[in-house]
C-alpha positions as CSV (number, residue, x, y, z in Angstrom):
1,M,33.6,9.0,-6.3
2,I,29.9,8.6,-8.2
3,G,26.9,9.6,-6.0
4,I,24.2,7.0,-5.8
5,G,20.6,8.0,-4.8
6,V,18.3,5.0,-3.8
7,A,14.5,5.5,-4.6
8,G,12.7,3.1,-2.6
9,A,15.1,2.7,-0.1
10,G,13.3,1.1,2.7
11,G,12.1,-1.9,0.3
12,R,13.9,-5.1,-0.2
13,M,15.4,-4.1,-3.3
14,G,16.4,-0.6,-1.9
15,R,18.1,-2.2,1.0
16,A,19.8,-4.3,-1.2
17,I,21.0,-1.7,-3.4
18,I,22.5,0.1,-0.7
19,E,24.5,-2.9,0.7
20,A,25.6,-3.6,-3.1
21,C,27.1,-0.1,-3.3
22,Q,29.4,-1.0,-0.4
23,H,30.7,-3.5,-2.5
24,H,32.2,-0.9,-5.2
25,S,35.2,1.9,-3.8
26,E,33.9,4.4,-6.5
27,L,30.8,4.5,-5.3
28,E,28.8,6.4,-2.2
29,V,25.1,6.7,-1.6
30,T,24.2,10.0,-1.0
31,L,20.6,10.2,-1.2
32,A,17.9,7.6,0.3
33,L,14.4,7.8,-0.4
34,E,11.1,6.9,0.8
35,R,7.2,7.8,0.6
36,T,6.1,10.7,2.5
37,G,4.9,9.7,5.6
38,S,6.6,6.5,6.0
39,E,8.2,5.6,9.1
40,M,11.6,5.3,7.7
41,I,11.9,9.1,7.2
42,G,15.3,10.0,9.3
43,V,16.1,6.5,9.9
44,D,19.8,6.2,8.8
45,A,19.8,4.3,5.1
46,G,22.8,2.0,6.2
47,E,21.3,1.2,9.6
48,L,18.6,0.3,7.8
49,A,20.2,-2.1,5.0
50,G,22.3,-3.3,7.7
51,V,25.5,-2.2,6.6
52,G,26.2,0.2,9.5
53,R,25.6,3.8,9.9
54,L,26.2,5.8,6.4
55,G,25.4,9.2,7.8
56,I,22.4,9.5,5.3
57,P,19.0,9.8,6.7
58,I,16.0,8.8,4.7
59,A,14.4,11.8,2.9
60,D,11.2,12.2,1.3
61,S,12.1,14.2,-1.6
62,V,14.3,13.6,-4.5
63,S,15.7,17.3,-4.0
64,D,16.8,16.6,-0.6
65,G,20.3,15.6,-1.6
66,E,22.5,15.5,-4.3
67,F,23.4,12.5,-6.5
68,D,24.9,11.6,-9.9
69,V,22.9,8.2,-10.9
70,L,19.7,8.1,-9.4
71,I,18.3,3.9,-9.0
72,D,14.6,3.8,-9.0
73,F,12.5,0.7,-7.9
74,T,9.6,2.3,-6.6
75,N,6.2,2.5,-8.4
76,P,5.0,4.0,-11.6
77,A,3.7,7.3,-10.3
78,A,6.8,8.0,-8.2
79,A,9.2,7.0,-10.9
80,V,7.7,9.4,-13.3
81,D,8.3,12.0,-10.9
82,H,11.8,11.4,-10.1
83,V,12.4,11.1,-13.9
84,Q,11.1,14.9,-14.2
85,Y,13.2,15.6,-11.5
86,C,16.3,14.1,-13.2
87,V,15.8,15.9,-16.1
88,E,15.8,19.3,-14.5
89,A,18.6,18.8,-12.7
90,G,20.5,16.8,-15.4
91,R,21.3,13.6,-13.6
92,R,21.2,10.1,-15.0
93,M,18.7,7.2,-14.1
94,V,18.6,3.4,-13.7
95,I,15.0,2.4,-13.5
96,G,13.6,-1.3,-12.7
97,T,10.1,-0.4,-11.7
98,T,7.7,-2.1,-13.5
99,G,3.8,-1.8,-14.4
100,L,4.2,1.4,-16.4
101,A,1.6,2.7,-18.2
102,P,2.2,3.6,-22.3
103,A,2.0,7.3,-21.1
104,D,4.3,6.9,-18.2
105,Q,6.9,4.8,-20.8
106,G,6.6,7.7,-23.1
107,Q,7.8,10.5,-20.5
108,I,10.8,8.2,-20.0
109,E,11.6,7.7,-23.5
110,A,11.0,11.6,-24.0
111,A,13.5,12.3,-20.6
112,A,16.2,10.0,-22.2
113,A,16.8,12.6,-25.0
114,R,18.1,14.8,-22.6
115,I,19.8,12.1,-20.0
116,A,21.3,9.0,-19.7
117,I,18.7,6.3,-18.7
118,V,19.1,2.6,-18.1
119,Q,15.9,1.0,-18.1
120,A,15.1,-3.0,-17.5
121,P,12.6,-5.2,-16.1
122,N,15.1,-7.2,-14.5
123,M,19.0,-6.2,-13.9
124,S,20.2,-9.3,-13.0
125,V,23.1,-10.8,-15.5
126,G,21.7,-14.0,-15.5
127,V,18.3,-13.0,-16.5
128,N,19.5,-11.1,-19.4
129,L,21.6,-13.8,-20.6
130,C,18.0,-15.9,-20.6
131,F,16.6,-13.0,-22.8
132,R,19.5,-13.7,-25.4
133,L,18.8,-17.4,-25.1
134,A,15.2,-16.7,-25.6
135,E,15.8,-15.2,-28.9
136,I,18.3,-17.5,-30.2
137,A,15.8,-20.4,-29.3
138,A,12.7,-18.9,-30.9
139,D,14.8,-17.8,-33.9
140,T,16.1,-21.4,-34.1
141,L,13.1,-23.6,-33.2
142,G,10.4,-20.8,-35.1
143,D,6.5,-21.7,-35.8
144,S,7.2,-25.7,-35.1
145,V,6.5,-25.1,-31.5
146,D,4.1,-23.5,-29.0
147,V,5.5,-21.2,-26.7
148,E,4.6,-20.5,-22.7
149,I,5.9,-17.8,-19.9
150,M,5.8,-19.0,-16.4
151,E,6.6,-16.9,-13.5
152,A,6.5,-17.1,-9.8
153,H,7.2,-14.1,-7.5
154,H,6.7,-13.4,-3.5
155,R,3.0,-12.6,-2.3
156,H,3.8,-8.6,-1.9
157,K,4.6,-8.0,-5.8
158,L,1.9,-5.5,-7.3
159,D,2.2,-6.3,-10.8
160,A,1.1,-9.5,-12.8
161,P,2.6,-10.9,-15.4
162,S,6.0,-9.7,-14.0
163,G,7.9,-7.3,-16.2
164,T,10.5,-9.6,-16.6
165,A,8.0,-12.2,-18.0
166,L,6.1,-9.6,-20.6
167,R,9.7,-8.6,-21.8
168,L,10.5,-12.5,-22.2
169,G,7.4,-12.3,-24.5
170,Q,8.2,-9.3,-26.3
171,V,11.7,-11.1,-27.1
172,V,10.2,-14.4,-28.6
173,A,7.5,-12.4,-30.4
174,G,10.0,-10.3,-32.0
175,A,12.0,-13.3,-33.0
176,L,9.1,-15.0,-34.4
177,G,7.8,-12.1,-36.2
178,R,4.3,-11.8,-34.4
179,D,2.6,-8.9,-31.7
180,L,2.9,-10.1,-28.4
181,G,-0.3,-7.5,-27.7
182,Q,-2.0,-9.7,-30.6
183,V,-1.0,-13.1,-29.3
184,A,-0.5,-12.9,-25.7
185,V,-2.9,-15.3,-23.5
186,Y,-3.0,-14.3,-19.9
187,G,-4.3,-17.6,-17.9
188,R,-6.9,-19.7,-19.5
189,E,-10.0,-21.0,-17.6
190,G,-13.1,-23.3,-18.8
191,Q,-13.7,-24.7,-22.2
192,T,-11.0,-22.9,-24.1
193,G,-10.5,-25.1,-27.1
194,P,-7.4,-26.4,-28.7
195,R,-4.6,-24.1,-28.9
196,S,-3.2,-22.0,-31.5
197,R,0.1,-22.3,-32.2
198,E,0.6,-18.2,-32.4
199,T,-0.4,-17.4,-29.1
200,I,2.2,-17.0,-26.3
201,G,0.9,-18.1,-23.1
202,F,1.7,-16.4,-19.5
203,A,1.2,-18.0,-16.1
204,T,1.6,-16.4,-13.0
205,V,2.1,-17.5,-9.2
206,R,2.3,-15.5,-6.1
207,A,3.1,-17.2,-3.4
208,G,5.3,-16.7,-0.1
209,D,8.9,-15.1,-0.2
210,I,9.8,-16.4,-3.7
211,V,12.1,-13.9,-4.9
212,G,11.6,-14.6,-8.6
213,D,11.5,-17.4,-10.7
214,H,11.3,-17.1,-14.7
215,T,10.7,-20.2,-17.2
216,V,10.0,-19.7,-21.0
217,L,8.9,-23.1,-22.5
218,F,9.2,-24.1,-26.6
219,A,7.1,-27.5,-26.9
220,G,7.0,-29.4,-29.9
221,E,6.3,-32.8,-31.3
222,G,8.7,-35.2,-29.5
223,E,10.6,-32.8,-27.6
224,R,10.4,-29.6,-25.5
225,V,13.5,-26.9,-24.7
226,E,13.0,-25.2,-21.2
227,I,15.2,-21.6,-20.2
228,T,14.8,-21.2,-16.5
229,H,16.1,-18.5,-14.3
230,R,15.3,-18.7,-10.7
231,A,16.4,-16.2,-8.3
232,S,17.4,-17.2,-4.7
233,S,18.7,-13.4,-3.7
234,R,17.7,-10.1,-4.5
235,M,21.6,-8.8,-4.4
236,T,21.4,-10.8,-8.3
237,F,19.4,-7.8,-9.1
238,A,20.6,-5.1,-7.0
239,G,24.2,-5.8,-8.5
240,G,23.0,-5.2,-11.6
241,A,21.5,-2.3,-11.2
242,V,24.9,-0.7,-9.3
243,R,26.4,-2.0,-13.1
244,A,24.0,0.0,-14.6
245,A,24.9,2.8,-12.8
246,I,28.7,2.9,-13.4
247,W,27.9,2.1,-16.8
248,A,25.4,5.3,-17.2
249,M,27.8,7.5,-16.1
250,A,30.2,7.3,-19.3
251,R,26.6,8.4,-21.2
252,D,25.2,11.8,-21.7
253,R,22.1,10.6,-22.7
254,G,19.8,8.0,-24.5
255,L,17.9,5.0,-23.6
256,Y,19.5,1.8,-22.5
257,D,18.7,-1.6,-21.1
258,M,21.0,-4.1,-19.3
259,Q,21.2,-6.0,-22.7
260,E,23.8,-3.3,-23.6
261,V,25.0,-2.5,-20.5
262,L,26.4,-6.3,-20.3
263,G,27.3,-6.0,-24.0
264,L,24.7,-8.7,-25.0
265,R,23.5,-6.3,-28.1
């Protein structure tokens, strides 16, 4: 059995991950974490996720239980703390937390020299296929098109643009030989003037309970190509995260992403 720790167990993604684990006979949720002071502390993780009693009370410290892989969908500060613990304890991680600062990412990369980490802004199989399709489209269409990336999420999402949108931008920019940091445009207002072909635009929507929509638009003269992914359930992300945890068990150290988990790279 592979013991799974779930950080952010009381959130939407955490509950979906607990549910997803129930579909794999080789997995067992052995630790469920929430922030200190949460009203969910002590509640049975299975009952909270709607899958029945598991006998695992929600804890507020990563050291409160044993696990083989910690799946983290929390916030940057908590994720970095969990990374440091996993390095010390020799445990693997799957990180879906977004909004990380460069310093946070540096700590994750340093930790990957000692433990196996799968990190991706989106664990969905379909989204990761879209990353590959966007790379092919950018490589094929080159500088003959304008590139815009649109994304929409629920009103509670904290970071913008989404990590998935930014990753799409990085993929496209890489295929076009551009530095995303130099060419990204995050929204437009007023007299902006003609669009520069080199820019990659981002548009963000936050509303209602949208799980996650992403579109990459390649617009040329007389035609346009759109690559779109729409998620209707968080189970698509949870299923990918669980798949990544199983895959990580065969690795001792290194930083990987879902492209490698799915054999797309």
